[in-house]
C-alpha positions, -999 to 999 in steps of 0.1 A, spaced: 0 0 0 11 36 -6 21 58 23 -9 79 29 -44 82 14 -44 104 -18 -76 124 -17 -67 152 -41 -37 161 -62 -27 185 -34 -39 166 -3 -26 133 9 -37 121 44 -7 105 61 -11 69 73 -6 80 109 -39 100 109 -58 69 97 -70 43 121 -79 8 109 -100 -17 129 -107 -53 118 -136 -75 128 -154 -105 115 -174 -100 84 -209 -113 79 -205 -117 41 -194 -146 20 -164 -167 29 -175 -202 37 -160 -218 68 -134 -190 70 -160 -163 77 -162 -173 113 -124 -171 119 -110 -143 98 -112 -106 106 -119 -94 70 -143 -65 78 -124 -31 78 -133 1 96 -112 30 85 -114 62 106 -101 97 103 -103 124 129 -114 151 105 -117 178 132 -82 174 144 -64 165 111 -33 187 107 -29 177 71 -61 195 60 -60 232 55 -85 252 76 -109 264 49 -112 229 35 -116 214 70 -146 238 77 -162 229 44 -157 192 50 -170 193 86 -201 212 74 -209 188 45 -201 156 64 -219 167 96 -244 139 94 -217 112 91 -193 124 118 -192 112 154 -172 136 176 -155 149 144 -144 114 133 -154 100 99 -156 62 97 -160 41 66 -166 3 66 -160 -23 40 -169 -59 41 -180 -68 6 -149 -89 -2 -136 -121 13 -100 -109 16 -90 -84 42 -66 -66 18 -94 -61 -7 -116 -46 20 -88 -23 31 -84 -10 -4 -122 -6 -8 -124 13 25 -96 36 14 -112 43 -19 -145 50 -3 -129 73 22 -110 92 -5 -142 96 -26 -161 109 4 -134 134 13 -130 145 -23 -167 152 -26 -167 170 8 -139 194 0 -150 202 -36 -158 239 -42 -195 248 -42 -211 248 -77 -215 282 -94 -248 299 -86 -273 298 -114 -279 331 -130 -317 335 -134 -327 341 -171 -359 346 -189 -370 329 -221 -366 349 -252 -396 363 -272 -389 337 -300 -388 309 -275 -422 320 -261 -437 322 -296 -424 287 -305 -439 273 -273 -473 289 -280 -473 279 -316 -465 243 -306 -494 244 -281 -518 256 -308 -506 229 -332 -511 202 -304 -545 215 -295 -556 216 -332 -544 180 -336 -564 169 -307 -594 189 -319 -592 171 -353 -593 137 -336 -627 144 -320 -657 126 -334 -685 144 -316 -689 172 -341 -671 201 -324 
């Protein structure tokens, strides 16, 4: 594994800030599922992380507020039989979550009005549609 979790091209979380816990997984694995600790919990103390710049930390804490417990973000992975595969899956999931949380907010939509031609096209299409439906009637209207 590489040293650190690459979240962004300018932000790598050092391995010392990440905490991994292993436990028994409830997924597939045959007889080995009861003996191997293949489930992975990857945690990062986001509130106290020195590797994250302050403006990005504030944005991430705000966006991930529902997922944090005392400022700690935890991701679990247990979909694979092998512990190593689950470790990689948890790291990828954590990186994706953090990448999404520190992304800049989207540009505000500038309100616009439809042009006169667009309004006329819409009304002309409505008239054509109503005329088509009128022509389908059988009752003599």
